[in-house]
N, C-alpha and C positions, 0 to 999 in steps of 0.2 A: 421380363422377370419381375418378381415381387420386389418392391423397393425395400432397402434396408431399414433397420430401426432408426427412427428419427432421433435427433439429439435431444437431450434433456432440456426442457424449457420451463419457464415460469408457468405456462399454461398447464403442463403436465403436473408440476408440483402442486399448483392450486387444486387441480382435479383430485389428486391423491389426498390432499388435506380434507377436501369436502367428503370424499369417499369414506375416509376413516375418521371422521370427526368425532364419532362416539369413543373410539379408542384414544384419540388425542385428548378428549375431555377427561377421560379416566386418568390418563397420565398426568394431566395438569392438576387434577384433584389429589392424586396420590402425592405429587411433588409438593403441593400446597400443604397437605396434612403433615408430611414429613418435615417440611421446612418450619412450619409453626411449632411442631413438637420439638424439633431440634433447637429452635430458638429459645424455648422456655426451659429445656433441659440443660442447655449448654452452660457450663460454669461461668460465673461473672468474674471479670478481672477489672481492677481499677488502676489508674495511672496517676502518679505524682511525679513532678519534675521540679528541678531548681536549676537556674542558669547562673553560672559563675564566670566572672571576667577577671583575668589576671591583669594586674596593673604594674608597670615598671616605673621606677622613679627616674628622674632625669639623669642621675648618676649611673644608674644601671644601664640606661640606653647608651651612655657614653662608653661604658665598659664594653658593651657589645660591639660598638663601632671600633674601638681601639683594639679589642681582642682580635677582631678580624684582620686589622692592619698589622698587628704584631704577632699574628699566628699563635695566639694564646687561647686556652679553652674558654668558651663563652658560658653564660649562665644556662641553667636548665631550661629546656623548651617546654611548651605546653603539653606535648605528648607524654613527657615524664610525669607531669602533674596529673594527667588523666589516668595513667597507670596506678598512681598512688591512691586515687579515689577508690579503685576496685581491689586494693590490696588488703590483706588480713589485718595489717596494723591500723587500718581505719575502720573496717567493718566489725572486727571483734569488739573494740571498746564502744562502738556505736550500739551494738546489740546489748552490751552490758548496761549501757546508760538507760535504755528503755525497758530493761528488765527481762528481755528475751533470753538472756544467758545469765545465770546466777552461779553462785559458788557451788550449789548442789547439782548443777547440770553436769551429766557425765561428759567426759572429753569427746567421746565418739559422737554423741548427740550435738554437742556444741560445734564440732567440726562440720557435721552434716548441715546444721543450720547456717553456718557461715558460708558454706559452698552453695547452698540453695539461694541465699541472699545475693551472693556474687553473680549467680546465673540470672537473677531477676533484675540486676542493675545494668544499665546501658549508659555509657559515657560517649557523647557525640560532640564532635567539634563543629562549630558554626563557620563553615567555609575556611578561609585563611586567617580569620581574626583570632584574638586571644580570648574567645568566649567558648565555653563548652557547657553542655547540659547533662546533668545527672538525672536519669529517668529510671523509675522502678515501677514494675507491674506486679500486682499482688492481688490475691482474692480478698484480703481484708483491707478496706480503705484506711482504717485508723492505723494499722501497722505500717502501711505504705507511707503515710504522712509522717509518722513518728520516726521511721528509719531514715527518711530523707533529711529531716531536721537534724537528727543525731549525726549523720554522715557529714553534713555541712559543718556542724560544730567541731567534730573530730578533725576534719580537714583543716579548719582554721587553727585549732590548737597545734596540729602537726606542723603547719606552716610557720607558726611562731617559734616552735622549738627547733626547727631545722632551717634557719635562715642560711642563705647561701654565703653570706658574709656576716661575721660577728665582730663587734668592737675592734680589737687589735688587728684581727685579720683584715678587716676592711681598711684600716689605716695603712697597714703594710702594703696592701694591694694598691691603694691609691698612690702611696709614696713610690712604690716600684714603677707604676705607670708614669709618674711625673719624671723620675730619673731617666727612664727610657726615652721620654720625650726630649729632655734636656740634651742627652747624648745625640739623639737624632737631629736636633736643631743645630748643634755644634758641627756635626759631620756635614750637614747640608750647607751650612755657611761656608765651610772650607771648600766644598765642591763649588759653591756659588762664585767664590773669588777666582778659582781656576776657570770656571765656565765663562765668567764675565770678560776675561782676556780674549778668549776666542770670539765672544759675541761682539767685542769692540772692533776686532779686525773685520768680522763679518759685516758690521755696520758701515765701516769705511769702504769696504768693497762694494756695498750696496750703493753708497753715495757716488763712487767713481762710475759704477755701471749706469746710474741715472744721468751723469754728465755726458758719458759717451753716447747714450741714446739721444740726448738733446742735440749734440753736435751733428750726429748722423741725420736727425730729422731736419736740421737747418739746411744741410747740403741737399737733401731730397726736395725741400721746398724751393730752393734756388733753382735746381735743375728743372722742376716743374714749371716755374715762372718763365725760365728761358725758353722752354719748349712752347709755351703758350705765346710768347712774344714772337718766336720764329714762325709759328703758324699764322699769326696776324700779319707779319711782313710778307709772307709768301702769297697772301691773297692780294697784296697791294703792289709788290715790286717783283722784278725779275731776279734771277739768280745772281746776275752781275751787279746788282745794286749794292753799294758799300754798306748800307745799314744792315742789309740781310746777311752779307758776308761776315760782318763784325759779330752779329748775334750767333751765327754758326760757329765762329771761332771761339766765342765765350763758352759755348756748350762743350766743344772739344777740349778746351783747357780744363774746365771744371770736371769733366768725366775722367780725364787722365789723372788729375790731382787726387780725386776720390779713390781711384784704383790703386794708388800707392799704399803698400802695407807697411813699409819701413821708412826710416828717415833717410837712408842711403838712396833708395829709389826716389824719394821726394826731392832730395838735393840734385840728383842727376836730371830729373825732369825739369826742375827749375832752371838749371844751367842751360839745358837744351832749348827751352822755350824763350829765354831772354834774348836769344838771337833773332827771334821772329816776332817778338812783342811789338805791338804798336804802342806808341807813347801814351795814348789815352786809355789803354787797357792795363797798364802797369800797376796802378794802385789796386785795382780790383783783383788781379791775379795774385799780387803779394799778400792781400788779405786772405784769399783762399788758401794759399800755401801756409800761412801762419796758423790758420784754424785747423788745417789737416795735420800740421806738425803737433799741435796740441792734442788732437784726437789720437794720433799714434802714441804719444807719450802716455796718455791716460790708459790706453789699452795695455801698454807694457806694464804700467803700474797696477792695473786690475789683475793681470796674470800673476804678478808677484804677491798681491794681497790674497788671492785665492790659494796660492801655494802656502803662504804663511798661515792662513786660517785652517787649511787641511792639516798642517803639521801641528798647530796648537790643539786642534780637536783630537788628533791621534794621541798626542802626548797626554791630554786630559783623560782620555779614555783608558790609556795604559796605566797612568798613575792612580786613578780613582776607581776604575771599573764602572763608571757611570756615564751614560750618554745623554742625559737630560740637558735641556737648554737652561740658560740662566733664568728665563721667564718661568719655566716649569718649577725650577728649584725655588724661586722666590715665592711662588704660590704655595708650594708644599710647606715652606718654612712658616708662612703666614698662617696656614691651616693648623699646623702643629702648635704655634704660639697661642692661637685662639683656643684650641683644645686644652692646652696646659692651663690657661687662665680659667676656663670653665671647671676643670678638675680641682683647681685650688679653691674656687668658690664652693663647689659641692663638698669638698673635704671639710671646709669650715662648718657647713650645714650638717654634715655627718657627725661631727664632733658634738653638736648640740642635740641631735636626735638621730641615732643610728637606725631606729625603726623606719624612718622615712626613706632610707636609701636602698632598701632591698625590696624584693618582690612581695606583693601583697595581693589580695583579691577582694572583689566586690560581689556580693550576692545580689543578682538582678531580680530574682523572684522573691517577692515578699508574701507574707501571710500564707504559709504552707499549711493548708487545712485538708482534712479528709474529703475526697471527691464524693459527689452525690450520685453521679451517673457513671455506669461502667463504660469502659472503652471496648470491651468485648463481652458478648457478641454484638456486632454492629448490624442494626436492622437493614440498612441499605446494602451492606455486603451480603447478608443472608438472602435478601431479595434478588440480588444480581446472580448469586451462585445458584440458588434453586431455580431461578428462571432459566439460566443456561442448562441446568440439569434437566429441567422439564422439557426444554427444546430438544436436547440430545436424546432423552428417553422417548419423546414423541417420534423423532426421526427413526430411532431404532425400532420402535414398535411398528411404524408404518412400513419400514423396509422388511421387517419380519413377516408382517401380514401379506405384503406383496409377494414375498418369497414363498409363503405357504399357499396362499390363494392364487392359483394360476388362471382362474377364470376371467373372462372379459366382463366388465361391468359398465364402462362408460365409453363415450365416443373417443375420448383421449386415450383410453386403453387400446382401442382398435388402431388408432393412428400411430401412437407411440410404440406400442408393443409389436405390431405386425406391419406397419407401414402402408396399410390399405386405406382407401377412402371410404367414408360412411355416406351412403346415399340418403338415409333418413333414420330417425329414431322412432320406433313404434312403441307407444305406451301399451300397457295391458288393456284388454277389452273389458269394459265395465259391463256387468250383468245386473239386471234388475233382481231385487230380492223377491223370493217367492216364485220366480219364473220356473216353469216346468222344463226340465232338461230332457232333450231327446235321447241322449245317451250319456254314459259316464265318461265325459271328455272335458278337459279344461277349457276348450275353445268351442263349445257347442254353439253359442250365440256369436258367430264369427262375421256375419254379413253386416259390417259397421255402416256401409253406405245405405242399407235399407232400414236398419234398426235405429241408428243415431246418425242422421245425415250430417249434423253439425258437431259431431264429436271430434276431439283432437286426434283420435286414431285415424279417422277418415282423412283429415288434412295431412297427417303424417304420410299416408299412402299417396296423396296428391303430390307432396314434396318429393317422394321417391320417384314418382312418374316423371316429374319435371327434370330431376337430376339424371335419370336414366336416359331420357331423350337428349339432354345436353351432352352426355358423355359419348353419344354415338356420332358418327359422321353425318353430315347434313344429307347425304344421299340415302341414308338408311332411316331417316325420320318419318317418311311416309309409309314405308313398309318395313316392319322390323319383327324379328323373332328373338325371344329371350328364353334362356334356360334358368330356372330357379331351383337351387339345391342348397344343401347344408352340409356341415362336416359330420354330423351324427343325428340320430333320430330325436324326436320330441323337441325340436327347436322352433316349431311354429311355421314350418315351410309351407304346408298345405293351406293353412290359414292365411299366410302372407300372399300366396299366389292368387287365391280367390279374391281378396280385397284389392290386390294390385290390378287384377283383370277388371274389377268394377271401376277402378280409378281411370283406366284407359277407356273403358266403354262409355263412361259419362261424358267424355269429350266428343262423342259421336263416331269414334273409330270402331270399325267392325273388329271385334276381339273374340278370340277363341282360346280356350285352355285345353291343352293336351295332357291328360293324366298318364304319363309314361312311367309311373311307379308301378310297374306291371305285377309286382309281388304283393304290395300292400296299398293299392289305390283306395283312397278315401274320399275323393272329391264328389263322387256320386252321392254318397251319404250326406255330405255337407250341404249339397244343393237340393237334396231330396228328389233325385231323378233315378231312373232305372239304370243300374250299373251291371246288368247281366252281360251285355255285349259292349265291347269297346276296343281299345288299341290292341289288346291281345288277339282278338279275332281279326282285326284289320291286318296286323302283321302276319297272321297265320294264313291269310288269303281267303278267309271265310266270308268277310264282308268288305264293302268299300267304305271309305271314311264318311261320306255323306249319310250312309245308312245308320251309322252309330252316333251321329251328331245329336246333341240334346240342347234344348233351350234351358236357360237358368232363370230364376226369378228376377234377375237384374236385366233391364232392357239393353239390347245390343251385345250381350255377353252369352257365348255358347260354350259348350263343354263336350269333349270327347272323353268319356270315362275310361278307366283302365280295363274293365271287363274281367271275366274270370281268368285266374292265373293259369298260364301254360308253362310247360317245361322249356328249358333252354332260353330264358328271357334275354340274356345278353346276346345270344345268337340272333334273336328276332330283331333287336335294335341294330345289330351290325348288318343285317340283311339289306339288299338293295330296295326292298319294298318300303322300308321305313323312310329312306331318302326320297323315294317317289311320292309317298303320301305326304311327307313334310313339304315338298315343293308345291304340291297341289293345294295344300291348305294355305300356304303363304301367298299363292296367287289369288286365292279367294278372300282372304282376310287381311286387314291392315296390321293388326297386332296378333302375334302368335306367342302364347306363353306355355312353357313346357315344364311340368312338374315331374321330378325324378326321385329316385332313392338317394340317400345320403352319399356324398362323394367319397367318403373314406370306407364305406361298407360295400358298395356295389360298383361295378364297372360302367353301369348305364350312363351316369353323368359325363364320364370321361369320353364315352363314345359319341355323345350328342354335342358336347361343348364346341368342337371345331365346326359343326354344321350350322350353328346359329350365329346371329349378329352379336350377341353379348350374353354374359353369364352374371347372374346376381346371386351372391352368397348370403344365406340367412345365418345370423349369429344370435343365440339366445343369451341375454344378459344374465350373468351369474351362473351359467351352465356350461357354455362353450369355453374351453381353455384356449389360451393364446397359441399353444403348440398345435392343437388340432386345427384351429382356424388357419394358421400359417401353412400347415401341411396340406390342407384341402385346397387353398388358393394355389399353392405350388403345383399340385397335381393337375389342376385345371389348366394352368398356363403351360405346363409341359406338353399338353395335347394341342397347343396352339389355339386354345380358346381365349376369347377376349373377356377378361374379368373387369366388369364395370365398377364394382364396389360391393359394400356390405350393407345389409339391412339389420340394424341393431334391434332385436325383437325383445318383447317382454320387459322393456325398460320401466323401472318404477316411476310413479307419477312425480315424486318430489324432485327428481332430477330433470324433469321437463317443465320449465317455468310456464310455457304456454298452456299446459294442462289445466292449470287453475283458471286461466281466462276462459277456456272453453267450458269447463265445468260450471263456472259462474254464469256464463251466457246461456248454457243449456238449461240450467235450473230456472232462470228468469223466463226463458222462452216457453217452457213447458210446465212451469209451476211446480217443479220437483225440487225437493230439498237436496242440496248437495251433500254427498257423503263425506 
């Protein structure tokens, strides 16, 4: 079966670009002209901006911190100031100050101008800082610079007239904050006294816990030493040795003493062990008992302290509703005292200069002047946009041309559109100027091997010969038969088979061409031989095939012409005599080439295809459509014929790079001027 369409690849894309380079050039020229025209026609706009940084005084920052702690409203944020810049109470007086709005301006026109100015103004915050940018874009650079200056001045005046805190209000606010801090410090000190009692108990409990841990660690160390001593004695003495028994007895005594959890158990154990004590162990055991007694007493004391601390903590939480420790309360009191001291100092400074204690701003942009160069249109943006537009237009035009023009033009067209292999690309046959034409036919001077032995056309047929032989099985390369056909008439089929036969004959192979185009056989006229009798007469039984065999001008190449037309041509091809004649010719010749009618017009090629070793399909560049070529190949393969590939015929010279080499070589060899 015919292979499916191959995937879109860069090779096919490149071929399409080369194929339609004229259309692409027109698209780029059109895009360039439109882009240049649009750039010069596009209205110019100019940009002016000013950066403003809000600055808070130390007192204001203290107010923010304290307001957050006391859940009081903080000062206005930067977003509110940014909204003020674009408000009518700033823009209206700014326009009046530069003379854009006067007393004679109608209210409707003034409102419209204010709205247009607001739309041209953009206020952008710089990240999370207290810096924002006032940006205006306008067609008049002087107006843009003047309005930005006026807005900054009006904003400064508005800022001075609307201070968040004024004289007495500031004093009252600071006094209120200090009073709240004093009350908070008193409350925290009362809480601290109550919390310190519990912390003192907790501290004593911690000391007792440390003493208990020390005593327990001492007992563990003594037991570990006794175990090490027993192990050392075990290596030197037997179990009955007194020193070893005494060491084991110490371990038993100490383990029993440590296991006692109450004084009662300890006294009972002491009384029981006194009966079995050895005199030399009595001081050591009494020391252990005393230390265990101290450990038990401290544990009892620790339990009482923990109960006392829990009760004190619960009482503190119930009375005050606060669960903070004395350490946390001390730190909070210290912070509040420091804040109160700072507020008092700032209050004294505020009395001297109220202006220093509230929000102000700094204009970071100096020398606001009319810009010289516009921000729009941007030449780089125009270049990128119209480049993309040209690319899209080129792709669309190429796609449209490919959709409209269904004909095959290039090798990539054949491979990508139909999935068939191309055996060779055949350039147009060059004809000498002023040469007499034997008849009115486009391919009169067709014998390229005799006319121009070193022409690129001849080498194209040699390439076709090599690819055909390579496509066949090795067993068929010594004796082969080929059917040459096309999808429709006027595709250069007869011209191709004559030169293909010459290409095989020049290798020394005995080659014969059978003109089985029984209705319109033309090979006899091409070779200039007698075409009265031929395949029609052989198939009708009037002659044997050797009787109609003709020699051609090319050595080693023979021809059996079509002969005069007979009725029922398809029936003659289907008759057994054709198969017999074909087998006889194949026995006599190394290469048998068969010319037939077009595959989509007559049934002859479909009848012959399964009887030969391979089929070569002729495709005329710019004439054969991809649908016809695919349909013809499909019809041949349905008859079990072996389709070897396609000869791309009439391909223009500029698409065959080697054509220039041969033209140049030919002109040098024969002293002719290259056309």
